[in-house]
N, C-alpha and C positions, 0 to 999 in steps of 0.2 A: 330951330334955326339950321338951315342947310348951308354948310360951308363947302365951297368947291375949291379944288386945287387950282393954282395959277398954271399958266402954260409952262413956265419954267419947271415947276414942281412935277407936272405930268411928264415933261420931257426927260427929267432926270430919273423918274421912276421907270419909264420905258427903256431908257438907256441902261439903267442898272439891271433890269431884268434881261435885256438882250446880252449884256456882258456875262451874267451868270449862266445863261443858256449856252453861250459860246464857249465858256470855260468848261461846262459839263460835257459838251460835245467834244471839245478838244481832249479831255481826259479819256472819254470812252473810246474814241477812235482817233488816233494821231492824224492831224490834218483837218478833221471835221469842223473844228471851231473856226478855222480860217475860211473854210468852204462856206460855212453858214454866214460869214461876214462878207461874202462876195469876193474873197481873195482866192480865186480858183487855182491859179498857177502856183502861188505860194503854198496853198493847201496840198497840192499834189507833190510838190518838191519836199515839203516837210514830212508828209506822210511816208513817202518813199524812203527818205533818209532814216527816220525813226524805225520803220519796219525792217529796213535792210540791216541796220545795226542789230536789231533783235534777232533777225534770221541768222546773221553771221554768228552771233553769240550762241544761239541754239545749235547751229551746225558744228561749232567747236565744243559742244557739250558743257557750256558754262553753267554756273550755278544760278538757278532761278530762286533767289533768296526767299526764305520764310522765317518767321520769328522762332528762335530757338531759346527755350528757357535758360537762364544763367549766362546768356550771351547778349548783352545789351546792344552791341553794334549791329546785330542782325535785325533789330527794329528799324534802324536807319536804312540799312540795305534793302529791307523789304519795302519800305516806303518808296525808295528810289525805283525799285523794280515795278511797284504798283503804278508808277507814273505812266506806264504804257497802257493802262486801262484794260479794256476787253482782251487784248492779246495776252496780257499776263494772266488774267482770270481763265481764259481758254487753255493756255498752256498748263497752268497749275491744276485746275479742277476738271477739265474735260479730258485732257490727254494724260495728266499725271506726271508731266515733265519735271525733273528736279536737277538734271545735270549728271555728270559722271566725274567724280573726284579723281579718278586715275587716268582720265583722258589726257593726251598730250596738250591739247588746247584749252584745258579747263580754266586756267587763270585768265587767258586772253578772252575766252568766251564770256567769262563772268564780267570782265571789264566792258565788253561790248553790250551785254545785257543791262548793266548798270548805266552805261552811257545813254542807251536808248531811253530808259526811264527818266533820267535826269534831263535829257534834251526835251522830252515831251513835257516835263514839268515847267521848263522855261517857256515852251511854246504856249502852255496854258496861260502863263502870266502875260505873254505877248498878246493873246486874244483879249485878255482883260483890258490891256492898254488900248488896243484898237477899238474895242466895243464901247469903252467908256469915253472915247474921244481924246485920250491923252497922247495918242500916236496915230499917225496917218498910215 
């Protein structure tokens, strides 16, 4: 017996896969999820904002967090920084950037880097809402 999906079930499957794809793109490259959903200006604005925050943080020698044993809050900070996706991975593993604890702007830079990651995590959720039809 061959059972086919109804149009509503197929639509929700397509919608769900589009939402997951948009979320993955949004995590990999800030703004790419919105771009994939056809929101070009929004994508450009969000991408610039997130990457500018990250660049300011790096220029101030802020901490690009990584997990440190015996310090559980570094797990949360690392997840926040990982929110920027490929830029975090590039800074951490390609360039070897960590920050400079004695730099005058270290604390402000760390705040900018964390803000960039957390902003992008919120934008990932925004792409989910748009792709799944919960937001226009």
